[in-house]
One Martini backbone bead per residue (centre of mass of N, CA, C, O) as a GRO file, in nm:
protein
  153
    1UNK     BB    1  -7.335  -2.228  -0.473
    2UNK     BB    2  -7.301  -2.042  -0.740
    3UNK     BB    3  -7.429  -1.984  -1.044
    4UNK     BB    4  -7.321  -1.971  -1.368
    5UNK     BB    5  -7.371  -1.702  -1.587
    6UNK     BB    6  -7.331  -1.581  -1.900
    7UNK     BB    7  -7.434  -1.274  -1.815
    8UNK     BB    8  -7.181  -1.254  -1.583
    9UNK     BB    9  -6.973  -1.216  -1.822
   10UNK     BB   10  -6.825  -0.942  -1.940
   11UNK     BB   11  -6.690  -1.036  -2.205
   12UNK     BB   12  -6.945  -1.161  -2.333
   13UNK     BB   13  -7.135  -0.921  -2.302
   14UNK     BB   14  -6.980  -0.721  -2.483
   15UNK     BB   15  -7.020  -0.880  -2.747
   16UNK     BB   16  -7.326  -0.863  -2.746
   17UNK     BB   17  -7.350  -0.545  -2.729
   18UNK     BB   18  -7.225  -0.481  -3.008
   19UNK     BB   19  -7.472  -0.587  -3.166
   20UNK     BB   20  -7.673  -0.380  -3.043
   21UNK     BB   21  -7.537  -0.130  -3.158
   22UNK     BB   22  -7.594  -0.189  -3.456
   23UNK     BB   23  -7.920  -0.202  -3.387
   24UNK     BB   24  -7.997   0.029  -3.176
   25UNK     BB   25  -8.044  -0.143  -2.867
   26UNK     BB   26  -7.862  -0.046  -2.612
   27UNK     BB   27  -8.004   0.148  -2.409
   28UNK     BB   28  -8.186  -0.064  -2.248
   29UNK     BB   29  -7.938  -0.211  -2.102
   30UNK     BB   30  -7.895  -0.005  -1.865
   31UNK     BB   31  -8.168  -0.140  -1.702
   32UNK     BB   32  -8.106  -0.429  -1.604
   33UNK     BB   33  -7.814  -0.384  -1.458
   34UNK     BB   34  -7.512  -0.314  -1.330
   35UNK     BB   35  -7.337  -0.475  -1.531
   36UNK     BB   36  -7.472  -0.378  -1.795
   37UNK     BB   37  -7.410  -0.085  -1.756
   38UNK     BB   38  -7.087  -0.112  -1.744
   39UNK     BB   39  -7.081  -0.240  -2.039
   40UNK     BB   40  -7.265  -0.027  -2.215
   41UNK     BB   41  -7.171   0.269  -2.166
   42UNK     BB   42  -6.900   0.274  -2.329
   43UNK     BB   43  -7.038   0.211  -2.599
   44UNK     BB   44  -7.228   0.459  -2.610
   45UNK     BB   45  -6.990   0.679  -2.581
   46UNK     BB   46  -6.840   0.633  -2.855
   47UNK     BB   47  -7.130   0.714  -3.001
   48UNK     BB   48  -7.247   1.041  -3.088
   49UNK     BB   49  -7.577   1.182  -3.185
   50UNK     BB   50  -7.667   1.501  -3.341
   51UNK     BB   51  -7.959   1.574  -3.543
   52UNK     BB   52  -8.123   1.778  -3.786
   53UNK     BB   53  -8.393   1.689  -3.980
   54UNK     BB   54  -8.507   1.989  -4.059
   55UNK     BB   55  -8.280   2.108  -4.240
   56UNK     BB   56  -8.382   2.025  -4.526
   57UNK     BB   57  -8.645   2.211  -4.520
   58UNK     BB   58  -8.469   2.453  -4.361
   59UNK     BB   59  -8.186   2.628  -4.431
   60UNK     BB   60  -8.206   2.895  -4.260
   61UNK     BB   61  -8.351   2.741  -4.031
   62UNK     BB   62  -8.276   2.589  -3.712
   63UNK     BB   63  -8.506   2.351  -3.642
   64UNK     BB   64  -8.561   2.212  -3.337
   65UNK     BB   65  -8.658   1.988  -3.154
   66UNK     BB   66  -8.734   1.942  -2.830
   67UNK     BB   67  -8.574   1.683  -2.782
   68UNK     BB   68  -8.307   1.774  -2.905
   69UNK     BB   69  -8.267   2.021  -2.729
   70UNK     BB   70  -8.267   1.872  -2.458
   71UNK     BB   71  -8.027   1.681  -2.520
   72UNK     BB   72  -7.816   1.903  -2.582
   73UNK     BB   73  -7.830   2.046  -2.311
   74UNK     BB   74  -7.747   1.801  -2.141
   75UNK     BB   75  -7.478   1.754  -2.280
   76UNK     BB   76  -7.354   2.028  -2.212
   77UNK     BB   77  -7.379   2.002  -1.906
   78UNK     BB   78  -7.195   1.756  -1.882
   79UNK     BB   79  -6.939   1.870  -2.032
   80UNK     BB   80  -6.923   2.142  -1.835
   81UNK     BB   81  -6.880   1.995  -1.597
   82UNK     BB   82  -6.673   1.909  -1.340
   83UNK     BB   83  -6.815   1.626  -1.355
   84UNK     BB   84  -6.749   1.357  -1.541
   85UNK     BB   85  -6.810   1.097  -1.697
   86UNK     BB   86  -6.632   0.814  -1.714
   87UNK     BB   87  -6.711   0.760  -2.038
   88UNK     BB   88  -6.627   1.019  -2.195
   89UNK     BB   89  -6.330   0.919  -2.281
   90UNK     BB   90  -6.458   0.702  -2.503
   91UNK     BB   91  -6.497   0.894  -2.721
   92UNK     BB   92  -6.486   0.883  -3.096
   93UNK     BB   93  -6.782   0.983  -3.191
   94UNK     BB   94  -6.915   1.302  -3.328
   95UNK     BB   95  -7.247   1.431  -3.406
   96UNK     BB   96  -7.318   1.778  -3.526
   97UNK     BB   97  -7.604   1.827  -3.712
   98UNK     BB   98  -7.772   2.116  -3.775
   99UNK     BB   99  -7.643   2.310  -3.552
  100UNK     BB  100  -7.607   2.517  -3.268
  101UNK     BB  101  -7.273   2.594  -3.181
  102UNK     BB  102  -6.999   2.633  -2.972
  103UNK     BB  103  -6.678   2.686  -2.891
  104UNK     BB  104  -6.692   2.579  -2.599
  105UNK     BB  105  -6.800   2.298  -2.665
  106UNK     BB  106  -6.575   2.200  -2.849
  107UNK     BB  107  -6.344   2.242  -2.648
  108UNK     BB  108  -6.454   2.057  -2.425
  109UNK     BB  109  -6.459   1.800  -2.590
  110UNK     BB  110  -6.154   1.789  -2.660
  111UNK     BB  111  -6.063   1.778  -2.349
  112UNK     BB  112  -6.261   1.530  -2.251
  113UNK     BB  113  -6.190   1.366  -2.540
  114UNK     BB  114  -5.899   1.215  -2.629
  115UNK     BB  115  -6.027   0.977  -2.840
  116UNK     BB  116  -6.119   1.150  -3.054
  117UNK     BB  117  -6.168   1.109  -3.432
  118UNK     BB  118  -6.474   1.209  -3.484
  119UNK     BB  119  -6.601   1.522  -3.631
  120UNK     BB  120  -6.933   1.624  -3.698
  121UNK     BB  121  -7.039   1.956  -3.859
  122UNK     BB  122  -7.268   1.950  -4.043
  123UNK     BB  123  -7.459   2.231  -4.093
  124UNK     BB  124  -7.332   2.409  -3.886
  125UNK     BB  125  -7.346   2.670  -3.629
  126UNK     BB  126  -7.172   2.925  -3.412
  127UNK     BB  127  -6.879   2.888  -3.500
  128UNK     BB  128  -6.548   2.924  -3.526
  129UNK     BB  129  -6.201   2.885  -3.607
  130UNK     BB  130  -6.076   2.816  -3.330
  131UNK     BB  131  -6.141   2.504  -3.299
  132UNK     BB  132  -5.999   2.427  -3.563
  133UNK     BB  133  -5.716   2.509  -3.473
  134UNK     BB  134  -5.711   2.328  -3.221
  135UNK     BB  135  -5.732   2.065  -3.373
  136UNK     BB  136  -5.475   2.099  -3.547
  137UNK     BB  137  -5.276   2.126  -3.300
  138UNK     BB  138  -5.381   1.871  -3.084
  139UNK     BB  139  -5.441   1.657  -3.283
  140UNK     BB  140  -5.420   1.388  -3.434
  141UNK     BB  141  -5.363   1.268  -3.754
  142UNK     BB  142  -5.636   1.068  -3.729
  143UNK     BB  143  -5.828   1.307  -3.760
  144UNK     BB  144  -6.180   1.365  -3.830
  145UNK     BB  145  -6.311   1.642  -4.013
  146UNK     BB  146  -6.655   1.753  -4.065
  147UNK     BB  147  -6.778   2.062  -4.259
  148UNK     BB  148  -7.032   2.089  -4.435
  149UNK     BB  149  -7.208   2.365  -4.495
  150UNK     BB  150  -7.088   2.597  -4.328
  151UNK     BB  151  -7.127   2.888  -4.077
  152UNK     BB  152  -6.831   2.996  -3.916
  153UNK     BB  153  -6.769   3.309  -4.030
   0.00000   0.00000   0.00000
């Protein structure tokens, strides 16, 4: 008879993982085992942030670090791929701050993530008003869009 371990009960594990999300320590739990991966991945996909910390230093040029550029490229590749991750639809919050982003990426995100409620595009550029109109037309009334200091026109 197998022994019941508290960390093998998904409902309890999810409550524990939410506390790790607050502490920003959740990523490493993906590598513990299969159960922890399936419990922590949906939590990680709920809130995704990409922001350019160098934006404050150079307002004219959006200089992204190599790591940030690599992560954003991989994120775009995943979002534009034919097969999306299972947890992609769990995304509720997306922050793309101080970045150069395209209309196609915003549109793909909106179609792939039906539960998204917060889209932060502060200080970003490269997109037109087309995705903004699309958000206004198809998104629910409780959708929050923030794009301070943008250069989208």
